[in-house]
C-alpha positions as CSV (number, residue, x, y, z in Angstrom):
1,M,6.9,-100.1,-12.3
2,N,3.7,-98.8,-10.9
3,P,1.2,-97.4,-13.5
4,I,0.6,-93.6,-13.7
5,Y,-2.9,-92.2,-13.7
6,S,-4.3,-88.7,-14.1
7,R,-6.5,-87.2,-11.4
8,L,-8.6,-84.0,-11.6
9,V,-7.4,-81.8,-8.8
10,S,-9.3,-78.5,-9.4
11,T,-11.9,-76.7,-11.5
12,G,-12.6,-73.1,-12.5
13,S,-14.9,-71.1,-14.7
14,Y,-15.8,-67.7,-16.0
15,L,-19.0,-66.2,-17.5
16,P,-19.1,-62.6,-19.0
17,E,-20.9,-60.0,-17.0
18,R,-23.5,-59.2,-19.7
19,I,-26.6,-61.4,-19.6
20,L,-29.0,-61.7,-22.5
21,D,-32.2,-63.2,-21.3
22,N,-35.1,-64.5,-23.3
23,A,-37.2,-61.4,-22.8
24,Q,-34.5,-59.2,-24.3
25,L,-33.9,-61.7,-27.1
26,S,-37.6,-61.6,-28.0
27,R,-37.2,-57.9,-28.8
28,M,-34.5,-58.8,-31.3
29,V,-36.1,-61.7,-33.1
30,D,-39.6,-63.2,-33.4
31,T,-39.6,-65.5,-30.3
32,S,-40.7,-65.7,-26.7
33,D,-39.5,-66.9,-23.4
34,E,-42.1,-69.6,-23.4
35,W,-41.1,-70.8,-26.9
36,I,-37.4,-71.0,-26.1
37,M,-37.9,-72.6,-22.7
38,A,-40.2,-75.3,-24.1
39,R,-37.7,-76.3,-26.8
40,T,-34.4,-75.8,-25.1
41,G,-34.7,-75.1,-21.4
42,I,-32.5,-72.0,-21.8
43,R,-33.5,-68.8,-19.9
44,A,-30.5,-66.7,-20.6
45,R,-27.0,-66.6,-22.0
46,H,-23.8,-64.6,-21.2
47,I,-22.3,-62.4,-24.0
48,A,-18.7,-61.3,-24.1
49,A,-18.2,-57.5,-23.8
50,P,-16.8,-55.6,-26.8
51,G,-13.1,-56.2,-26.7
52,E,-13.4,-59.2,-24.4
53,S,-11.6,-62.1,-26.0
54,S,-11.5,-65.8,-25.8
55,V,-8.1,-65.6,-24.2
56,D,-9.4,-63.1,-21.6
57,M,-12.1,-65.6,-20.6
58,A,-9.8,-68.5,-20.7
59,T,-7.4,-66.7,-18.4
60,A,-10.0,-65.9,-15.8
61,A,-11.2,-69.6,-15.7
62,A,-7.6,-70.9,-15.6
63,L,-6.6,-68.6,-12.8
64,R,-9.5,-69.9,-10.7
65,A,-8.6,-73.5,-11.3
66,L,-4.9,-72.9,-10.8
67,G,-5.6,-71.0,-7.5
68,D,-7.5,-74.0,-6.1
69,S,-4.9,-76.5,-7.3
70,G,-2.1,-75.4,-5.0
71,L,0.3,-75.5,-7.9
72,D,2.7,-72.9,-9.0
73,I,2.2,-71.9,-12.7
74,Q,5.7,-73.1,-13.5
75,E,4.7,-76.6,-12.4
76,I,2.2,-76.8,-15.3
77,D,4.0,-78.7,-18.1
78,L,1.0,-79.0,-20.5
79,V,-1.6,-76.5,-21.6
80,I,-4.5,-77.6,-23.9
81,V,-7.3,-75.2,-25.0
82,A,-10.4,-76.5,-26.6
83,T,-12.1,-73.8,-28.7
84,T,-14.0,-73.2,-31.9
85,T,-13.6,-69.5,-31.6
86,P,-10.0,-68.5,-31.3
87,D,-9.2,-64.8,-31.4
88,Q,-6.7,-65.3,-34.2
89,I,-5.6,-67.9,-36.6
90,F,-2.2,-68.3,-34.9
91,P,-0.5,-68.4,-32.4
92,S,-2.8,-70.8,-30.7
93,T,-5.1,-69.7,-27.9
94,A,-3.1,-72.0,-25.6
95,C,0.2,-70.3,-26.4
96,I,-1.3,-66.9,-25.7
97,L,-2.9,-68.2,-22.5
98,Q,0.4,-69.7,-21.4
99,S,2.1,-66.3,-21.8
100,R,-0.7,-64.5,-19.9
101,L,-0.3,-66.9,-17.0
102,G,3.5,-66.5,-16.9
103,N,4.4,-70.0,-17.8
104,R,7.3,-70.7,-20.1
105,G,8.3,-74.0,-21.6
106,A,5.2,-76.1,-21.2
107,A,3.8,-77.7,-24.3
108,A,0.8,-75.7,-25.4
109,F,-1.7,-76.3,-28.3
110,D,-5.4,-76.0,-29.2
111,V,-8.0,-78.7,-29.9
112,Q,-10.9,-78.1,-32.2
113,A,-13.8,-80.6,-31.9
114,V,-16.5,-78.0,-31.4
115,C,-18.9,-79.0,-28.5
116,T,-16.9,-82.1,-27.8
117,G,-13.7,-80.2,-27.6
118,F,-13.2,-80.2,-23.9
119,I,-13.7,-84.0,-23.8
120,Y,-11.1,-84.4,-26.6
121,A,-8.7,-82.1,-24.7
122,L,-9.2,-83.9,-21.4
123,A,-8.6,-87.3,-23.1
124,T,-5.4,-85.9,-24.7
125,A,-4.1,-84.6,-21.3
126,D,-4.9,-87.9,-19.7
127,R,-2.9,-89.8,-22.2
128,F,0.1,-87.4,-21.9
129,I,0.1,-87.9,-18.1
130,R,-0.4,-91.7,-18.3
131,S,2.5,-91.9,-20.7
132,G,4.8,-89.9,-18.5
133,G,4.8,-87.0,-21.0
134,A,3.4,-84.5,-18.4
135,R,2.8,-84.3,-14.7
136,H,0.5,-81.4,-14.4
137,A,-1.9,-80.3,-17.1
138,L,-4.2,-77.2,-17.5
139,V,-7.2,-78.0,-19.7
140,V,-9.5,-75.2,-20.8
141,G,-12.7,-75.0,-22.8
142,V,-13.5,-71.4,-24.0
143,E,-15.9,-69.9,-26.6
144,T,-17.2,-66.6,-27.9
145,M,-20.0,-68.2,-29.8
146,S,-21.8,-64.8,-29.9
147,R,-19.4,-63.8,-32.7
148,I,-20.4,-66.6,-35.1
149,V,-24.1,-66.5,-34.4
150,D,-26.5,-64.8,-36.8
151,W,-28.6,-62.7,-34.4
152,T,-31.5,-62.5,-36.9
153,D,-31.8,-66.3,-37.1
154,R,-34.1,-67.3,-34.3
155,S,-33.5,-71.0,-34.8
156,T,-29.8,-70.6,-33.7
157,C,-29.4,-67.3,-31.9
158,I,-31.5,-68.6,-28.9
159,L,-29.0,-71.4,-28.2
160,F,-25.5,-70.1,-27.8
161,G,-23.5,-68.0,-25.3
162,D,-20.0,-67.2,-24.2
163,G,-17.8,-68.4,-21.4
164,A,-14.9,-70.6,-20.2
165,G,-14.2,-73.5,-17.9
166,A,-10.9,-75.1,-16.8
167,V,-9.5,-78.0,-14.9
168,V,-6.1,-79.0,-13.6
169,L,-5.0,-82.6,-13.9
170,S,-2.1,-84.1,-12.0
171,A,-0.2,-87.5,-12.1
172,S,-1.4,-89.9,-9.4
173,S,-0.7,-93.4,-8.3
174,E,-4.5,-93.9,-7.9
175,P,-7.0,-93.9,-10.8
176,G,-8.8,-90.6,-11.3
177,I,-9.8,-90.6,-14.9
178,L,-10.9,-94.1,-15.4
179,S,-11.4,-94.0,-19.2
180,T,-12.1,-91.7,-22.1
181,H,-13.8,-92.5,-25.4
182,L,-13.7,-90.4,-28.6
183,H,-15.5,-90.7,-31.9
184,A,-16.2,-88.6,-35.1
185,D,-18.1,-89.0,-38.3
186,G,-17.3,-86.3,-40.9
187,S,-20.0,-87.5,-43.3
188,Y,-22.5,-85.4,-41.2
189,A,-20.4,-82.2,-41.4
190,G,-23.1,-80.3,-43.4
191,L,-25.7,-80.6,-40.6
192,L,-23.8,-78.3,-38.2
193,Q,-21.1,-76.0,-39.6
194,V,-19.9,-72.5,-40.4
195,P,-20.1,-73.0,-44.2
196,E,-16.9,-72.1,-46.2
197,G,-16.8,-68.4,-46.9
198,E,-19.5,-67.6,-44.4
199,K,-19.2,-66.0,-40.9
200,Y,-22.2,-67.5,-39.1
201,L,-23.0,-71.0,-38.1
202,A,-25.8,-73.0,-39.8
203,M,-27.6,-75.9,-38.2
204,Q,-30.2,-78.4,-39.3
205,G,-31.7,-78.6,-35.8
206,N,-34.0,-81.7,-36.0
207,A,-31.3,-83.9,-37.6
208,V,-28.7,-82.8,-35.1
209,F,-31.0,-83.5,-32.2
210,R,-31.7,-87.1,-33.4
211,M,-28.0,-87.8,-34.0
212,A,-27.1,-86.4,-30.6
213,V,-29.6,-88.5,-28.7
214,R,-28.5,-91.7,-30.5
215,T,-24.7,-91.2,-30.2
216,L,-24.8,-90.0,-26.6
217,G,-26.8,-93.1,-25.7
218,E,-24.3,-95.3,-27.5
219,I,-21.3,-93.6,-25.8
220,V,-22.8,-94.1,-22.4
221,Q,-23.1,-97.8,-23.0
222,E,-19.6,-98.0,-24.5
223,T,-18.2,-96.3,-21.4
224,L,-20.0,-98.6,-19.0
225,A,-19.0,-101.8,-20.9
226,A,-15.3,-100.7,-21.0
227,N,-15.3,-100.3,-17.2
228,G,-17.4,-103.4,-16.3
229,M,-20.1,-101.1,-14.8
230,Q,-23.8,-100.8,-14.6
231,A,-25.7,-97.6,-15.0
232,S,-26.4,-97.7,-11.3
233,D,-22.7,-97.4,-10.6
234,I,-22.7,-93.8,-12.0
235,D,-23.2,-91.2,-9.3
236,W,-23.4,-88.1,-11.5
237,L,-23.9,-87.4,-15.2
238,V,-22.2,-84.2,-16.3
239,P,-23.4,-83.7,-19.9
240,H,-22.8,-81.1,-22.6
241,Q,-25.2,-78.3,-21.9
242,A,-26.8,-77.9,-25.4
243,N,-30.5,-78.5,-24.9
244,V,-32.4,-79.8,-21.8
245,R,-34.4,-82.2,-24.0
246,I,-31.1,-83.9,-25.2
247,I,-29.9,-84.0,-21.6
248,Q,-33.2,-85.6,-20.4
249,A,-33.1,-88.2,-23.2
250,T,-29.6,-89.2,-22.3
251,A,-30.4,-89.5,-18.6
252,E,-33.5,-91.6,-19.5
253,K,-31.3,-94.0,-21.5
254,L,-29.0,-94.3,-18.6
255,G,-31.9,-94.8,-16.2
256,M,-30.6,-91.9,-14.1
257,P,-32.9,-89.6,-12.2
258,M,-32.5,-85.9,-13.1
259,E,-31.5,-85.2,-9.5
260,R,-28.2,-86.9,-10.3
261,V,-27.7,-84.9,-13.6
262,V,-25.8,-81.6,-13.6
263,V,-28.0,-79.1,-15.6
264,T,-26.8,-75.6,-16.0
265,V,-28.0,-74.8,-19.5
266,A,-30.8,-72.6,-18.3
267,H,-28.5,-69.8,-17.2
268,H,-25.7,-69.9,-19.8
269,G,-27.0,-71.7,-22.9
270,N,-24.8,-73.8,-25.2
271,V,-21.2,-72.6,-24.7
272,S,-19.8,-75.3,-27.0
273,A,-16.4,-76.5,-25.7
274,A,-16.9,-74.6,-22.4
275,S,-20.2,-76.2,-21.5
276,V,-18.9,-79.4,-19.8
277,P,-16.2,-77.6,-17.6
278,L,-18.7,-74.9,-16.8
279,A,-21.2,-77.5,-15.5
280,L,-18.5,-79.4,-13.7
281,D,-17.2,-76.3,-11.9
282,D,-20.7,-75.1,-11.0
283,A,-21.6,-78.5,-9.4
284,A,-18.2,-78.8,-7.7
285,R,-18.6,-75.4,-6.0
286,R,-22.1,-76.2,-4.9
287,G,-20.7,-79.3,-3.1
288,C,-22.6,-81.8,-5.2
289,F,-19.8,-84.3,-5.6
290,L,-18.4,-86.4,-2.8
291,P,-15.0,-88.0,-2.7
292,G,-15.0,-91.4,-4.4
293,Q,-18.1,-90.7,-6.5
294,T,-18.1,-91.7,-10.1
295,L,-18.8,-89.0,-12.7
296,L,-19.7,-89.5,-16.4
297,L,-18.9,-86.6,-18.7
298,E,-20.2,-86.7,-22.2
299,A,-20.6,-84.3,-25.2
300,F,-21.7,-84.2,-28.8
301,G,-20.7,-81.5,-31.4
302,G,-20.2,-80.5,-35.0
303,G,-18.1,-82.7,-37.1
304,F,-19.9,-84.8,-35.9
305,T,-17.8,-85.5,-32.9
306,W,-18.8,-87.2,-29.6
307,G,-17.1,-88.5,-26.6
308,S,-17.1,-89.3,-22.9
309,A,-14.8,-89.4,-19.8
310,L,-15.4,-91.5,-16.7
311,L,-13.7,-90.2,-13.6
312,R,-13.6,-90.7,-9.9
313,W,-14.0,-87.5,-7.9
314,G,-11.6,-86.4,-5.2
């Protein structure tokens, strides 16, 4: 029996209309465009409109990915949504999204791994398809981070934004997703969290930065070793868009020039689980990726969680 692989067939994304740039933010808290740019590389972030929900944004991104996939919504037999900011405790965002899209019967559930959520969801969908449990999967990362940010705390409010990204995976006889690698260490939970009983996130920035750089460097090496590859075999790095300094440090450890790194953090900030699919869709629509090229996706988030996915484009 021939092995089954999963292949990424389309991407989609959505960013809210409202843009909050650094100049506007500097009128809300004691900061400046120069200070934010020097420390994060972020120029602006998109903010969901009043009444605009995570499901609304997920639907917009999903429709774009589905439209480019050539699939009918009823052919989707698995829906996974990665989110830290669901609109309600239950039903899951995935179930509500499934209904919005007009699908009935597909398995649908959420994944919560904060900024690594999309990588976790992608890995889960890949395993479903490889095992024969699904043929066509819709994977979405969506966040309304603006609703858990303290807009008086300049150390965190400068970082986050809202948006959604989506991909469609299909079963294939040829390898598409080559491997995925997932990790977590809950002993670091206190460094990046929404504390129990609180409504806003809290972060120990310097400690998070150091851990992110170390673990992302390790996951890159783990991924290369698992596939018998050298760093030079990677055509594109598609990292979590949290902070340009973390992205640059990861690229340096990989020995990859920044010209081969997808960087979109400047115009949308850290959108947590939506960051990787947003960057992926942006680069795909600009025609950056060529068929047969190898892409390395990686992310790090609260938990701590971290992970990677290696895939062949096209």
